[in-house]
RODO-2510 file (C-alpha; in nm, 4 decimals, decimal comma):
residues 308
     n   res          X          Y          Z
     1     x     3,1176     3,5267    -5,1548
     2     x     3,2588     3,8341    -4,9786
     3     x     2,9699     4,0459    -5,1040
     4     x     2,6897     3,8340    -4,9498
     5     x     2,4999     4,0189    -4,6773
     6     x     2,1716     3,9780    -4,4945
     7     x     2,0115     4,1931    -4,7647
     8     x     2,0721     3,9072    -5,0094
     9     x     1,8380     3,6712    -4,8258
    10     x     1,5330     3,5616    -5,0246
    11     x     1,1791     3,6578    -4,9332
    12     x     1,0822     3,4420    -4,6344
    13     x     0,7161     3,5381    -4,6018
    14     x     0,5116     3,2325    -4,5067
    15     x     0,8130     3,0584    -4,3491
    16     x     0,8449     2,9683    -3,9812
    17     x     1,1815     2,9735    -3,8033
    18     x     1,3013     2,8838    -3,4538
    19     x     1,6251     3,0319    -3,3208
    20     x     1,7683     2,8993    -2,9952
    21     x     1,9559     3,1343    -2,7694
    22     x     1,7951     3,4345    -2,9395
    23     x     1,7874     3,6699    -2,6416
    24     x     2,1233     3,8264    -2,7287
    25     x     2,4353     3,8142    -2,9410
    26     x     2,4401     3,6184    -3,2650
    27     x     2,1050     3,4530    -3,1972
    28     x     1,9250     3,7825    -3,1557
    29     x     2,0718     3,9198    -3,4799
    30     x     1,9829     3,5961    -3,6585
    31     x     1,6228     3,6210    -3,5389
    32     x     1,6009     3,9890    -3,6344
    33     x     1,7297     3,9387    -3,9868
    34     x     1,5095     3,6358    -4,0507
    35     x     1,2137     3,8454    -3,9392
    36     x     1,3283     4,1340    -4,1596
    37     x     1,3213     3,8953    -4,4574
    38     x     0,9594     3,8117    -4,3747
    39     x     0,9816     3,4907    -4,1704
    40     x     0,7722     3,4341    -3,8615
    41     x     1,0339     3,3802    -3,5904
    42     x     1,0148     3,2115    -3,2518
    43     x     1,2668     3,3796    -3,0206
    44     x     1,3680     3,1304    -2,7543
    45     x     1,5588     3,1673    -2,4318
    46     x     1,5870     3,0065    -2,0907
    47     x     1,4696     3,3275    -1,9211
    48     x     1,1107     3,4165    -2,0165
    49     x     1,1606     3,7844    -1,9379
    50     x     1,4661     3,8135    -2,1596
    51     x     1,2922     3,6222    -2,4386
    52     x     0,9956     3,8579    -2,4210
    53     x     1,2182     4,1681    -2,4236
    54     x     1,4211     4,0359    -2,7170
    55     x     1,1043     3,9707    -2,9174
    56     x     0,9766     4,3183    -2,8355
    57     x     1,3064     4,4736    -2,9415
    58     x     1,3070     4,2875    -3,2726
    59     x     0,9487     4,3932    -3,3350
    60     x     1,0492     4,7517    -3,2627
    61     x     1,3449     4,7394    -3,5011
    62     x     1,1627     4,5616    -3,7851
    63     x     0,8268     4,7169    -3,8734
    64     x     0,5662     4,4482    -3,9318
    65     x     0,7867     4,1723    -3,7905
    66     x     0,6091     3,8524    -3,6913
    67     x     0,8033     3,7396    -3,3873
    68     x     0,7060     3,5721    -3,0641
    69     x     0,8962     3,4611    -2,7539
    70     x     0,8977     3,1151    -2,6013
    71     x     1,0725     2,9482    -2,3106
    72     x     1,3408     2,6936    -2,3989
    73     x     1,6080     2,5694    -2,1587
    74     x     1,8432     2,3327    -2,3379
    75     x     1,9708     2,2071    -2,0035
    76     x     1,6310     2,0483    -1,9318
    77     x     1,5000     1,7601    -2,1450
    78     x     1,1484     1,7957    -2,0034
    79     x     1,1499     2,1633    -2,0969
    80     x     1,2639     2,0756    -2,4488
    81     x     0,9752     1,8322    -2,4817
    82     x     0,7347     2,0972    -2,3546
    83     x     0,8573     2,3481    -2,6107
    84     x     0,8180     2,0926    -2,8903
    85     x     0,4613     2,0191    -2,7779
    86     x     0,3777     2,3903    -2,7921
    87     x     0,5187     2,4063    -3,1438
    88     x     0,3113     2,1014    -3,2426
    89     x    -0,0049     2,2672    -3,1116
    90     x     0,0590     2,5522    -3,3536
    91     x     0,0168     2,2975    -3,6337
    92     x     0,2663     2,4733    -3,8614
    93     x     0,5483     2,3171    -4,0640
    94     x     0,8876     2,4344    -3,9393
    95     x     1,1037     2,5679    -4,2232
    96     x     1,4196     2,6714    -4,0386
    97     x     1,5737     2,5585    -3,7100
    98     x     1,8868     2,7446    -3,6020
    99     x     2,0605     2,5576    -3,3199
   100     x     2,2481     2,8624    -3,1956
   101     x     2,2432     2,8606    -2,8141
   102     x     2,5628     2,7740    -2,6360
   103     x     2,7855     2,8154    -2,3322
   104     x     3,1635     2,8426    -2,3175
   105     x     3,4349     2,8185    -2,0523
   106     x     3,2142     2,7140    -1,7623
   107     x     3,4779     2,7343    -1,4874
   108     x     3,3967     2,4131    -1,3026
   109     x     3,2274     2,0905    -1,4030
   110     x     2,8564     2,1242    -1,3415
   111     x     2,5590     1,9278    -1,4690
   112     x     2,2229     1,9888    -1,6329
   113     x     1,8914     1,8910    -1,4746
   114     x     1,9326     1,5485    -1,6378
   115     x     2,2875     1,4941    -1,5104
   116     x     2,4793     1,5757    -1,8293
   117     x     2,8023     1,7731    -1,8152
   118     x     2,6707     2,1247    -1,8646
   119     x     2,8652     2,2373    -2,1719
   120     x     2,8033     1,9174    -2,3659
   121     x     2,4477     1,9037    -2,2337
   122     x     2,3539     2,2505    -2,3577
   123     x     2,5657     2,2803    -2,6707
   124     x     2,5083     1,9339    -2,8152
   125     x     2,2737     1,7025    -2,6261
   126     x     2,0048     1,9674    -2,5828
   127     x     2,0121     2,0502    -2,9525
   128     x     2,0156     1,6820    -3,0476
   129     x     1,7003     1,6305    -2,8395
   130     x     1,5341     1,9481    -2,9658
   131     x     1,5925     1,8664    -3,3320
   132     x     1,4571     1,5159    -3,2803
   133     x     1,1455     1,6453    -3,1069
   134     x     1,0855     1,8987    -3,3851
   135     x     1,1671     1,6583    -3,6697
   136     x     0,8002     1,5842    -3,7594
   137     x     0,7358     1,9577    -3,8064
   138     x     1,0552     2,0003    -4,0072
   139     x     0,9641     1,7152    -4,2402
   140     x     0,6283     1,8769    -4,3110
   141     x     0,8020     2,1799    -4,4639
   142     x     0,8847     2,1732    -4,8367
   143     x     1,2556     2,2540    -4,7948
   144     x     1,3494     2,2468    -4,4256
   145     x     1,6923     2,3498    -4,3030
   146     x     1,8674     2,2770    -3,9751
   147     x     2,1636     2,5035    -3,9018
   148     x     2,3846     2,4037    -3,6097
   149     x     2,6274     2,6659    -3,4828
   150     x     2,9716     2,5270    -3,4030
   151     x     3,3029     2,7135    -3,3706
   152     x     3,6483     2,7059    -3,5271
   153     x     3,7777     2,5416    -3,2084
   154     x     3,6085     2,2228    -3,3302
   155     x     3,9317     2,1659    -3,5265
   156     x     4,1440     2,1846    -3,2118
   157     x     4,3276     1,8801    -3,0696
   158     x     4,1269     1,9498    -2,7524
   159     x     3,8156     1,8419    -2,9428
   160     x     3,8403     1,4757    -2,8489
   161     x     3,5325     1,2705    -2,7635
   162     x     3,6654     0,9660    -2,5770
   163     x     3,5575     1,1323    -2,2504
   164     x     3,2350     1,2782    -2,3883
   165     x     3,1081     1,4327    -2,0642
   166     x     3,4479     1,5175    -1,9141
   167     x     3,3910     1,2684    -1,6322
   168     x     3,7583     1,1742    -1,6016
   169     x     3,9031     1,5212    -1,6432
   170     x     3,7440     1,8624    -1,6814
   171     x     3,8961     2,1697    -1,8466
   172     x     3,6644     2,4558    -1,9444
   173     x     3,7916     2,5117    -2,2969
   174     x     3,8412     2,1409    -2,3683
   175     x     3,4767     2,0817    -2,2740
   176     x     3,3779     2,3628    -2,5092
   177     x     3,5964     2,2303    -2,7929
   178     x     3,4522     1,8803    -2,7746
   179     x     3,0970     2,0165    -2,7686
   180     x     3,1690     2,2198    -3,0828
   181     x     3,3113     1,9130    -3,2596
   182     x     2,9953     1,7304    -3,1533
   183     x     2,7896     2,0057    -3,3217
   184     x     2,9627     1,9430    -3,6553
   185     x     2,9422     1,5651    -3,6262
   186     x     2,5721     1,5929    -3,5401
   187     x     2,5011     1,8113    -3,8445
   188     x     2,6803     1,5690    -4,0773
   189     x     2,5196     1,2579    -3,9301
   190     x     2,1771     1,4228    -3,9449
   191     x     2,2302     1,4809    -4,3156
   192     x     2,3411     1,1215    -4,3722
   193     x     2,0311     0,9932    -4,1982
   194     x     1,8008     1,2299    -4,3842
   195     x     1,9537     1,1159    -4,7145
   196     x     1,9171     0,7494    -4,6192
   197     x     1,5499     0,8089    -4,5359
   198     x     1,4893     0,9985    -4,8595
   199     x     1,3882     1,3059    -4,6601
   200     x     1,4161     1,6510    -4,8154
   201     x     1,6106     1,8134    -4,5334
   202     x     1,9289     2,0189    -4,5438
   203     x     2,1527     2,0022    -4,2379
   204     x     2,4625     2,2212    -4,2180
   205     x     2,7073     2,3362    -3,9528
   206     x     2,8465     2,6874    -3,9302
   207     x     3,1026     2,8752    -3,7302
   208     x     3,0737     3,2507    -3,6782
   209     x     3,4377     3,3532    -3,6441
   210     x     3,5520     3,5564    -3,3470
   211     x     3,3106     3,7965    -3,1832
   212     x     3,2653     3,9095    -2,8234
   213     x     2,9113     3,8022    -2,7285
   214     x     2,7285     3,6718    -2,4238
   215     x     2,8928     3,3361    -2,4908
   216     x     3,1937     3,4552    -2,2891
   217     x     2,9892     3,5184    -1,9746
   218     x     3,1481     3,2254    -1,7887
   219     x     3,5049     3,3220    -1,8789
   220     x     3,7218     3,4966    -1,6172
   221     x     3,6787     3,8745    -1,6192
   222     x     4,0315     3,9474    -1,7534
   223     x     3,9699     3,7133    -2,0483
   224     x     3,6363     3,8788    -2,1263
   225     x     3,8023     4,2207    -2,1151
   226     x     4,0839     4,1023    -2,3433
   227     x     3,8349     3,9594    -2,5949
   228     x     3,6343     4,2819    -2,6028
   229     x     3,9045     4,5478    -2,6228
   230     x     4,2073     4,3734    -2,7714
   231     x     4,1397     4,0580    -2,9687
   232     x     3,8094     4,1415    -3,1371
   233     x     3,9327     4,4653    -3,3015
   234     x     4,2358     4,2770    -3,4381
   235     x     4,0968     3,9460    -3,5602
   236     x     3,7279     3,9421    -3,4770
   237     x     3,4198     4,1089    -3,6144
   238     x     3,0964     4,2488    -3,4846
   239     x     2,7903     4,0418    -3,4000
   240     x     2,6064     4,1353    -3,7202
   241     x     2,8934     3,9934    -3,9252
   242     x     2,9198     3,6894    -3,6994
   243     x     2,5550     3,6053    -3,7716
   244     x     2,6071     3,5968    -4,1499
   245     x     2,7175     3,2301    -4,1729
   246     x     2,3990     3,1230    -3,9912
   247     x     2,1799     3,3415    -4,2126
   248     x     2,3571     3,2218    -4,5263
   249     x     2,3229     2,8549    -4,4311
   250     x     1,9574     2,9030    -4,3376
   251     x     1,8456     3,0822    -4,6534
   252     x     2,0907     3,1053    -4,9424
   253     x     2,0559     2,9107    -5,2654
   254     x     2,3349     2,6661    -5,3365
   255     x     2,4036     2,5689    -4,9750
   256     x     2,5374     2,2145    -4,9810
   257     x     2,3710     1,9605    -4,7503
   258     x     2,6207     1,8398    -4,4933
   259     x     2,8421     2,1448    -4,5455
   260     x     3,0395     2,3583    -4,3027
   261     x     3,0155     2,7359    -4,3501
   262     x     3,1930     3,0279    -4,1919
   263     x     3,3701     3,3558    -4,2660
   264     x     3,6009     3,3171    -4,5640
   265     x     3,8339     3,6100    -4,4945
   266     x     4,1807     3,5983    -4,3429
   267     x     4,1997     3,3657    -4,0410
   268     x     3,8311     3,2884    -4,1091
   269     x     3,7344     3,6039    -3,9280
   270     x     3,6257     3,9004    -4,1377
   271     x     3,4910     3,7961    -4,4743
   272     x     3,1706     3,6883    -4,6432
   273     x     3,0206     3,3495    -4,5551
   274     x     3,1161     3,0446    -4,7577
   275     x     3,2378     2,6844    -4,7308
   276     x     3,5227     2,6289    -4,4846
   277     x     3,7381     2,3319    -4,3914
   278     x     3,5766     2,0602    -4,1840
   279     x     3,7494     1,9384    -3,8666
   280     x     3,9854     1,6528    -3,9499
   281     x     3,8042     1,4283    -3,7031
   282     x     3,4941     1,4269    -3,9242
   283     x     3,6799     1,2129    -4,1799
   284     x     3,5944     0,9135    -3,9585
   285     x     3,2238     0,8421    -4,0273
   286     x     3,2107     0,5991    -3,7358
   287     x     3,2790     0,8856    -3,4953
   288     x     2,9550     1,0573    -3,5938
   289     x     2,7671     0,7287    -3,5697
   290     x     2,9018     0,6588    -3,2206
   291     x     2,8161     1,0108    -3,1062
   292     x     2,4629     0,9754    -3,2425
   293     x     2,4114     0,6425    -3,0657
   294     x     2,5463     0,7852    -2,7394
   295     x     2,3217     1,0912    -2,7740
   296     x     2,0163     0,8748    -2,8319
   297     x     2,0988     0,6560    -2,5325
   298     x     2,1528     0,9562    -2,3042
   299     x     1,8505     1,1640    -2,4091
   300     x     1,6128     0,8788    -2,5002
   301     x     1,5191     1,0730    -2,8147
   302     x     1,5011     0,8496    -3,1217
   303     x     1,4526     1,0202    -3,4567
   304     x     1,1528     0,8909    -3,6529
   305     x     1,1922     0,9065    -4,0285
   306     x     0,9157     0,8418    -4,2809
   307     x     0,9227     0,5072    -4,4550
   308     x     1,0490     0,5187    -4,8101
***
């Protein structure tokens, strides 16, 4: 699949997409390319000014683009509910949800407005709640897709969920690793539940490979410099390439429900998007079930599926 590019996306006119964390980096490119293919795209961000500027920039780069900004802070459950209500008032089926927003290497343990450890709260619990709130709109679409952006570090031994919110011990990259494993487990469990309900919904996880984006904003300055000038030229790729797994999973024919997609080149960095190896931890189906139950208990968001 090395030859697949954003130009291979199908015509998306008439489709509605939401991209979280779309004010920069991979999310912004994802929103731009979905709009270029004809989709109406909601560009979300926690800063309304940045969301507005990103939407304006996409509209300037893509003639005729249908794109609009909206406020969405994944560290605030009330804000997530408010965003979902605004989407419901639009009375449109939601065809594509790209759970892209994320934080990495937050130097000290901090919490969201609802008291969740910040990295897990934004990267997983916020997206769990958002997807649940938007589920009725997704199920109204003929072929809805939910793409959840993880990372290759989900396979790391650091990705261990016994201390889900790092209450006993906090390490910045361990918190990030466990949140990225949670992203994959969420995507797989969402697919299992959709299948059990007989719902026509495709849920997949992706990882983008290595790319220096705004995700590194919490990392120490020397590490950010190293990522930008040393590591990325050697093993990473640019943001446009890093967005390809998300675009592929969101639009391509033949995407397998419950799959994991990423770059297929050497070291899973440069290379066209395709299926990649799941984290070993996902072999335990009970782990995904326990995470789902914990997420529901913490966020008080219960997914409502249609009766068969």
